[in-house]
N, CA and C atoms as a LAMMPS dump frame, in Angstrom:
ITEM: TIMESTEP
0
ITEM: NUMBER OF ATOMS
417
ITEM: BOX BOUNDS ff ff ff
-5.0000000000000000e+02 5.0000000000000000e+02
-5.0000000000000000e+02 5.0000000000000000e+02
-5.0000000000000000e+02 5.0000000000000000e+02
ITEM: ATOMS id mol type element x y z
1 1 1 N 0.851 -1.168 0
2 1 2 C 0 0 0
3 1 3 C 0.897 1.23 0
4 2 1 N 0.666 2.096 -0.941
5 2 2 C 1.448 3.314 -1.042
6 2 3 C 0.663 4.448 -0.396
7 3 1 N 1.293 5.16 0.505
8 3 2 C 0.629 6.253 1.211
9 3 3 C 0.959 7.567 0.514
10 4 1 N 0.059 7.974 -0.361
11 4 2 C 0.207 9.224 -1.089
12 4 3 C -1.103 9.982 -0.995
13 5 1 N -1.007 11.267 -1.221
14 5 2 C -2.222 12.063 -1.288
15 5 3 C -2.104 13.044 -2.44
16 6 1 N -3.17 13.174 -3.168
17 6 2 C -3.223 14.109 -4.285
18 6 3 C -4.245 15.212 -4.017
19 7 1 N -4.545 15.414 -2.743
20 7 2 C -5.461 16.479 -2.377
21 7 3 C -6.928 16.138 -2.533
22 8 1 N -7.252 14.841 -2.575
23 8 2 C -8.642 14.436 -2.777
24 8 3 C -9.323 13.91 -1.523
25 9 1 N -8.662 13.984 -0.393
26 9 2 C -9.267 13.517 0.864
27 9 3 C -10.583 14.257 1.103
28 10 1 N -11.611 13.527 1.521
29 10 2 C -12.913 14.141 1.791
30 10 3 C -12.821 15.234 2.847
31 11 1 N -11.991 15.035 3.864
32 11 2 C -11.93 15.997 4.964
33 11 3 C -10.944 17.132 4.686
34 12 1 N -9.733 16.805 4.246
35 12 2 C -8.706 17.848 4.138
36 12 3 C -8.286 18.178 2.714
37 13 1 N -8.774 17.466 1.727
38 13 2 C -8.306 17.658 0.361
39 13 3 C -8.801 18.937 -0.294
40 14 1 N -7.87 19.724 -0.776
41 14 2 C -8.22 20.969 -1.466
42 14 3 C -8.802 20.709 -2.851
43 15 1 N -8.548 19.524 -3.407
44 15 2 C -9.012 19.209 -4.759
45 15 3 C -10.334 18.453 -4.801
46 16 1 N -10.927 18.179 -3.661
47 16 2 C -12.171 17.423 -3.623
48 16 3 C -13.345 18.402 -3.656
49 17 1 N -14.077 18.458 -4.788
50 17 2 C -15.153 19.451 -4.888
51 17 3 C -16.278 19.259 -3.872
52 18 1 N -16.482 18.047 -3.366
53 18 2 C -17.522 17.796 -2.374
54 18 3 C -16.98 17.681 -0.969
55 19 1 N -15.689 17.958 -0.789
56 19 2 C -15.038 17.765 0.499
57 19 3 C -15.194 18.933 1.452
58 20 1 N -14.73 18.711 2.667
59 20 2 C -14.825 19.722 3.718
60 20 3 C -13.707 20.757 3.658
61 21 1 N -12.562 20.372 3.07
62 21 2 C -11.417 21.271 2.879
63 21 3 C -10.927 21.901 4.188
64 22 1 N -10.871 21.105 5.233
65 22 2 C -10.446 21.629 6.524
66 22 3 C -8.932 21.801 6.589
67 23 1 N -8.51 22.824 7.29
68 23 2 C -7.096 23.067 7.567
69 23 3 C -6.838 22.699 9.026
70 24 1 N -5.638 22.248 9.312
71 24 2 C -5.316 21.744 10.644
72 24 3 C -4.125 22.471 11.244
73 25 1 N -4.2 22.709 12.543
74 25 2 C -3.05 23.176 13.321
75 25 3 C -2.451 21.938 13.956
76 26 1 N -1.18 21.681 13.67
77 26 2 C -0.539 20.476 14.18
78 26 3 C 0.67 20.859 15.009
79 27 1 N 0.74 20.304 16.205
80 27 2 C 1.899 20.468 17.075
81 27 3 C 2.606 19.115 17.122
82 28 1 N 3.671 18.982 16.343
83 28 2 C 4.368 17.694 16.244
84 28 3 C 5.021 17.293 17.564
85 29 1 N 5.517 18.263 18.293
86 29 2 C 6.168 17.953 19.565
87 29 3 C 5.179 17.384 20.581
88 30 1 N 4.005 17.994 20.67
89 30 2 C 2.983 17.523 21.607
90 30 3 C 2.127 16.403 21.028
91 31 1 N 2.271 16.159 19.713
92 31 2 C 1.487 15.152 18.982
93 31 3 C -0.007 15.44 19.091
94 32 1 N -0.365 16.716 18.792
95 32 2 C -1.764 17.137 18.844
96 32 3 C -2.168 17.822 17.542
97 33 1 N -3.465 17.882 17.341
98 33 2 C -4.063 18.48 16.152
99 33 3 C -5.315 19.233 16.564
100 34 1 N -5.613 20.297 15.797
101 34 2 C -6.813 21.084 16.067
102 34 3 C -7.343 21.605 14.74
103 35 1 N -8.659 21.621 14.595
104 35 2 C -9.308 22.237 13.452
105 35 3 C -10.688 22.717 13.861
106 36 1 N -11.277 23.544 13.024
107 36 2 C -12.626 24.055 13.291
108 36 3 C -13.52 23.72 12.104
109 37 1 N -14.8 23.523 12.404
110 37 2 C -15.763 23.137 11.384
111 37 3 C -17.142 23.636 11.78
112 38 1 N -17.822 24.236 10.814
113 38 2 C -19.226 24.624 10.997
114 38 3 C -20.008 23.92 9.89
115 39 1 N -20.857 22.994 10.263
116 39 2 C -21.588 22.179 9.294
117 39 3 C -22.745 22.965 8.678
118 40 1 N -22.814 22.912 7.371
119 40 2 C -23.967 23.491 6.683
120 40 3 C -25.116 22.48 6.766
121 41 1 N -26.324 22.885 6.435
122 41 2 C -27.469 21.97 6.501
123 41 3 C -27.317 20.714 5.64
124 42 1 N -26.457 20.749 4.645
125 42 2 C -26.252 19.565 3.815
126 42 3 C -25.684 18.389 4.629
127 43 1 N -25.088 18.671 5.779
128 43 2 C -24.491 17.639 6.622
129 43 3 C -25.374 17.244 7.811
130 44 1 N -26.637 17.614 7.799
131 44 2 C -27.495 17.292 8.934
132 44 3 C -28.114 15.905 8.807
133 45 1 N -28.444 15.345 9.956
134 45 2 C -29.239 14.129 10.044
135 45 3 C -30.646 14.581 10.389
136 46 1 N -30.959 14.596 11.692
137 46 2 C -32.209 15.23 12.127
138 46 3 C -32.082 16.736 11.901
139 47 1 N -33.207 17.42 11.832
140 47 2 C -33.182 18.862 11.606
141 47 3 C -32.275 19.567 12.613
142 48 1 N -31.403 20.407 12.065
143 48 2 C -30.5 21.256 12.848
144 48 3 C -29.431 20.486 13.627
145 49 1 N -29.236 19.203 13.34
146 49 2 C -28.228 18.4 14.038
147 49 3 C -27.29 17.77 13.009
148 50 1 N -25.985 17.888 13.257
149 50 2 C -24.99 17.302 12.36
150 50 3 C -25.136 15.783 12.389
151 51 1 N -25.125 15.179 11.215
152 51 2 C -25.224 13.719 11.094
153 51 3 C -24.071 13.066 11.857
154 52 1 N -24.376 12.01 12.583
155 52 2 C -23.364 11.316 13.376
156 52 3 C -22.217 10.762 12.546
157 53 1 N -22.477 10.418 11.302
158 53 2 C -21.406 9.932 10.424
159 53 3 C -20.383 11.011 10.125
160 54 1 N -20.827 12.246 10.029
161 54 2 C -19.902 13.369 9.805
162 54 3 C -19.067 13.598 11.059
163 55 1 N -19.693 13.541 12.218
164 55 2 C -18.947 13.689 13.477
165 55 3 C -17.908 12.566 13.594
166 56 1 N -18.296 11.343 13.28
167 56 2 C -17.361 10.209 13.325
168 56 3 C -16.208 10.416 12.349
169 57 1 N -16.513 10.945 11.176
170 57 2 C -15.487 11.223 10.178
171 57 3 C -14.481 12.247 10.699
172 58 1 N -14.975 13.302 11.324
173 58 2 C -14.087 14.324 11.883
174 58 3 C -13.166 13.745 12.956
175 59 1 N -13.727 12.913 13.811
176 59 2 C -12.929 12.297 14.877
177 59 3 C -11.867 11.368 14.304
178 60 1 N -12.247 10.546 13.34
179 60 2 C -11.3 9.639 12.694
180 60 3 C -10.186 10.425 12.02
181 61 1 N -10.549 11.45 11.288
182 61 2 C -9.558 12.266 10.584
183 61 3 C -8.588 12.929 11.553
184 62 1 N -9.073 13.368 12.7
185 62 2 C -8.203 14.019 13.681
186 62 3 C -7.063 13.113 14.111
187 63 1 N -7.324 11.837 14.22
188 63 2 C -6.284 10.893 14.647
189 63 3 C -5.453 10.393 13.462
190 64 1 N -6.116 10.032 12.363
191 64 2 C -5.409 9.493 11.198
192 64 3 C -4.548 10.563 10.525
193 65 1 N -5.082 11.76 10.362
194 65 2 C -4.326 12.86 9.758
195 65 3 C -3.115 13.202 10.615
196 66 1 N -3.294 13.23 11.913
197 66 2 C -2.179 13.523 12.807
198 66 3 C -1.093 12.462 12.691
199 67 1 N -1.483 11.203 12.683
200 67 2 C -0.493 10.127 12.53
201 67 3 C 0.284 10.302 11.228
202 68 1 N -0.432 10.601 10.155
203 68 2 C 0.208 10.806 8.845
204 68 3 C 1.189 11.981 8.899
205 69 1 N 0.766 13.092 9.477
206 69 2 C 1.614 14.288 9.549
207 69 3 C 2.833 14.076 10.437
208 70 1 N 2.734 13.134 11.364
209 70 2 C 3.879 12.8 12.214
210 70 3 C 4.825 11.808 11.541
211 71 1 N 4.474 11.398 10.329
212 71 2 C 5.355 10.514 9.566
213 71 3 C 5.037 9.046 9.679
214 72 1 N 3.942 8.717 10.31
215 72 2 C 3.542 7.313 10.437
216 72 3 C 2.654 6.915 9.272
217 73 1 N 2.939 5.781 8.702
218 73 2 C 2.091 5.221 7.654
219 73 3 C 1.166 4.234 8.341
220 74 1 N -0.071 4.66 8.561
221 74 2 C -0.993 3.853 9.353
222 74 3 C -2.412 4.024 8.839
223 75 1 N -3.214 2.999 9.073
224 75 2 C -4.625 3.046 8.709
225 75 3 C -5.464 2.71 9.939
226 76 1 N -6.648 3.258 9.991
227 76 2 C -7.525 3.032 11.134
228 76 3 C -7.967 1.583 11.183
229 77 1 N -7.749 0.954 12.33
230 77 2 C -8.2 -0.425 12.551
231 77 3 C -9.462 -0.437 13.41
232 78 1 N -9.496 0.411 14.421
233 78 2 C -10.692 0.525 15.262
234 78 3 C -10.994 1.997 15.501
235 79 1 N -12.27 2.279 15.626
236 79 2 C -12.729 3.627 15.936
237 79 3 C -13.907 3.48 16.886
238 80 1 N -13.733 3.928 18.107
239 80 2 C -14.784 3.838 19.12
240 80 3 C -15.287 5.249 19.413
241 81 1 N -16.495 5.545 18.962
242 81 2 C -17.07 6.888 19.095
243 81 3 C -18.125 6.89 20.186
244 82 1 N -18.102 7.924 21.007
245 82 2 C -19.107 8.132 22.051
246 82 3 C -19.766 9.49 21.812
247 83 1 N -21.056 9.469 21.529
248 83 2 C -21.808 10.699 21.328
249 83 3 C -22.379 11.143 22.668
250 84 1 N -22.087 12.373 23.045
251 84 2 C -22.506 12.868 24.344
252 84 3 C -23.675 13.857 24.251
253 85 1 N -23.72 14.621 23.163
254 85 2 C -24.767 15.62 22.971
255 85 3 C -24.862 15.92 21.476
256 86 1 N -26.045 16.217 20.971
257 86 2 C -26.168 16.518 19.543
258 86 3 C -25.319 17.73 19.137
259 87 1 N -24.707 17.634 17.963
260 87 2 C -23.899 18.732 17.436
261 87 3 C -24.768 19.601 16.54
262 88 1 N -24.91 20.872 16.856
263 88 2 C -25.768 21.753 16.062
264 88 3 C -25.12 22.131 14.732
265 89 1 N -25.934 22.213 13.676
266 89 2 C -25.401 22.693 12.412
267 89 3 C -25.202 24.2 12.5
268 90 1 N -24.359 24.705 11.621
269 90 2 C -24.072 26.126 11.477
270 90 3 C -23.528 26.78 12.735
271 91 1 N -22.958 25.984 13.643
272 91 2 C -22.243 26.523 14.805
273 91 3 C -20.813 26.024 14.732
274 92 1 N -19.881 26.876 15.11
275 92 2 C -18.477 26.515 15.056
276 92 3 C -18.171 25.406 16.061
277 93 1 N -17.617 24.331 15.553
278 93 2 C -17.186 23.209 16.379
279 93 3 C -15.673 23.101 16.256
280 94 1 N -15.016 22.733 17.344
281 94 2 C -13.571 22.527 17.318
282 94 3 C -13.306 21.041 17.505
283 95 1 N -12.404 20.543 16.692
284 95 2 C -12.027 19.137 16.739
285 95 3 C -10.579 19.07 17.215
286 96 1 N -10.342 18.247 18.241
287 96 2 C -9.004 18.055 18.787
288 96 3 C -8.611 16.597 18.605
289 97 1 N -7.368 16.36 18.23
290 97 2 C -6.848 15.001 18.137
291 97 3 C -5.515 14.911 18.848
292 98 1 N -5.21 13.71 19.312
293 98 2 C -3.948 13.478 20.024
294 98 3 C -3.504 12.04 19.801
295 99 1 N -2.216 11.863 19.564
296 99 2 C -1.629 10.524 19.529
297 99 3 C -1.156 10.233 20.942
298 100 1 N -1.656 9.156 21.528
299 100 2 C -1.373 8.859 22.932
300 100 3 C -0.325 7.776 23.138
301 101 1 N -0.114 6.922 22.128
302 101 2 C 0.848 5.83 22.283
303 101 3 C 1.289 5.355 20.899
304 102 1 N 2.571 5.068 20.795
305 102 2 C 3.125 4.541 19.545
306 102 3 C 4.016 3.369 19.889
307 103 1 N 3.77 2.245 19.218
308 103 2 C 4.698 1.129 19.356
309 103 3 C 5.025 0.594 17.968
310 104 1 N 5.701 -0.511 17.913
311 104 2 C 6.193 -1.063 16.646
312 104 3 C 5.071 -1.342 15.651
313 105 1 N 3.926 -1.743 16.133
314 105 2 C 2.83 -2.179 15.265
315 105 3 C 1.608 -1.248 15.253
316 106 1 N 1.368 -0.554 16.376
317 106 2 C 0.134 0.217 16.514
318 106 3 C 0.386 1.652 16.962
319 107 1 N -0.585 2.485 16.641
320 107 2 C -0.637 3.859 17.127
321 107 3 C -2.009 4.03 17.765
322 108 1 N -2.036 4.6 18.948
323 108 2 C -3.31 4.858 19.618
324 108 3 C -3.544 6.355 19.667
325 109 1 N -4.819 6.716 19.498
326 109 2 C -5.162 8.12 19.532
327 109 3 C -6.463 8.369 20.239
328 110 1 N -6.705 9.645 20.511
329 110 2 C -7.999 10.051 21.052
330 110 3 C -8.35 11.393 20.434
331 111 1 N -9.657 11.66 20.37
332 111 2 C -10.131 12.897 19.759
333 111 3 C -11.445 13.316 20.399
334 112 1 N -11.784 14.589 20.187
335 112 2 C -13.059 15.091 20.709
336 112 3 C -13.549 16.244 19.842
337 113 1 N -14.866 16.412 19.838
338 113 2 C -15.52 17.541 19.17
339 113 3 C -16.169 18.376 20.261
340 114 1 N -15.909 19.694 20.215
341 114 2 C -16.318 20.584 21.296
342 114 3 C -17.003 21.825 20.72
343 115 1 N -18.073 22.274 21.396
344 115 2 C -18.722 23.54 21.042
345 115 3 C -17.886 24.701 21.569
346 116 1 N -18.202 25.898 21.098
347 116 2 C -17.468 27.097 21.535
348 116 3 C -17.554 27.335 23.037
349 117 1 N -18.65 26.913 23.667
350 117 2 C -18.797 27.106 25.115
351 117 3 C -18.078 26.034 25.935
352 118 1 N -17.374 25.11 25.254
353 118 2 C -16.618 24.072 25.94
354 118 3 C -17.342 22.753 26.096
355 119 1 N -18.601 22.683 25.709
356 119 2 C -19.368 21.445 25.807
357 119 3 C -18.771 20.386 24.876
358 120 1 N -18.437 19.239 25.446
359 120 2 C -17.919 18.13 24.643
360 120 3 C -19.112 17.401 24.029
361 121 1 N -19.126 17.331 22.705
362 121 2 C -20.24 16.723 21.985
363 121 3 C -20.006 15.261 21.657
364 122 1 N -18.743 14.905 21.399
365 122 2 C -18.409 13.518 21.059
366 122 3 C -16.929 13.283 21.322
367 123 1 N -16.618 12.047 21.674
368 123 2 C -15.228 11.649 21.882
369 123 3 C -14.975 10.356 21.115
370 124 1 N -13.716 10.072 20.884
371 124 2 C -13.363 8.826 20.205
372 124 3 C -11.972 8.392 20.61
373 125 1 N -11.765 7.09 20.531
374 125 2 C -10.431 6.513 20.619
375 125 3 C -10.238 5.667 19.373
376 126 1 N -8.987 5.487 19.022
377 126 2 C -8.691 4.757 17.803
378 126 3 C -7.397 3.987 17.942
379 127 1 N -7.333 2.881 17.236
380 127 2 C -6.083 2.15 17.032
381 127 3 C -5.812 2.17 15.536
382 128 1 N -4.637 2.628 15.186
383 128 2 C -4.208 2.639 13.794
384 128 3 C -3.09 1.618 13.64
385 129 1 N -3.146 0.843 12.578
386 129 2 C -2.109 -0.148 12.317
387 129 3 C -1.037 0.462 11.429
388 130 1 N 0.21 0.31 11.867
389 130 2 C 1.329 0.836 11.092
390 130 3 C 1.6 -0.065 9.902
391 131 1 N 1.945 0.555 8.803
392 131 2 C 2.283 -0.152 7.557
393 131 3 C 3.583 0.412 7.024
394 132 1 N 4.281 -0.41 6.264
395 132 2 C 5.461 0.078 5.564
396 132 3 C 4.986 0.832 4.335
397 133 1 N 5.586 1.96 4.073
398 133 2 C 5.143 2.815 2.955
399 133 3 C 5.273 2.118 1.611
400 134 1 N 6.244 1.244 1.456
401 134 2 C 6.462 0.628 0.152
402 134 3 C 5.709 -0.698 -0.008
403 135 1 N 5.04 -1.128 1.001
404 135 2 C 4.335 -2.409 0.967
405 135 3 C 3.124 -2.35 0.031
406 136 1 N 3.043 -3.303 -0.842
407 136 2 C 1.901 -3.417 -1.748
408 136 3 C 1.245 -4.747 -1.489
409 137 1 N -0.047 -4.714 -1.219
410 137 2 C -0.793 -5.944 -0.959
411 137 3 C -1.574 -6.317 -2.213
412 138 1 N -1.509 -7.544 -2.566
413 138 2 C -2.278 -8.024 -3.699
414 138 3 C -3.238 -9.09 -3.228
415 139 1 N -4.391 -9.191 -3.922
416 139 2 C -5.395 -10.173 -3.495
417 139 3 C -4.949 -11.607 -3.725
């Protein structure tokens, strides 16, 4: 599997016409990431509430993107999401990610989505499996 990006990622890709095009603040020393997102109505599930799949996507991206930016070639193996409160559309949400542990085979992370008033709307933990960049898997 070759780990390349041509700017088409749904969350961060500048070339994806249907993507979110989010920009990230990354602190490599602290192994943290931060971004902001305000969902338009196109991303709602119930009226005025961001679809849970979009929230899950943001949480996953916070950990996977951070791992990638830190130089790890890894893919998400598990994603455990906990929804605490509905996320309102058209309100600024902040997404935080952190890499909490790195070993030879796995990377562990955690992430959260927070409203401007500090209310935590959702949290997640993840295990990412490390891969060699030049490894190609065939069926």
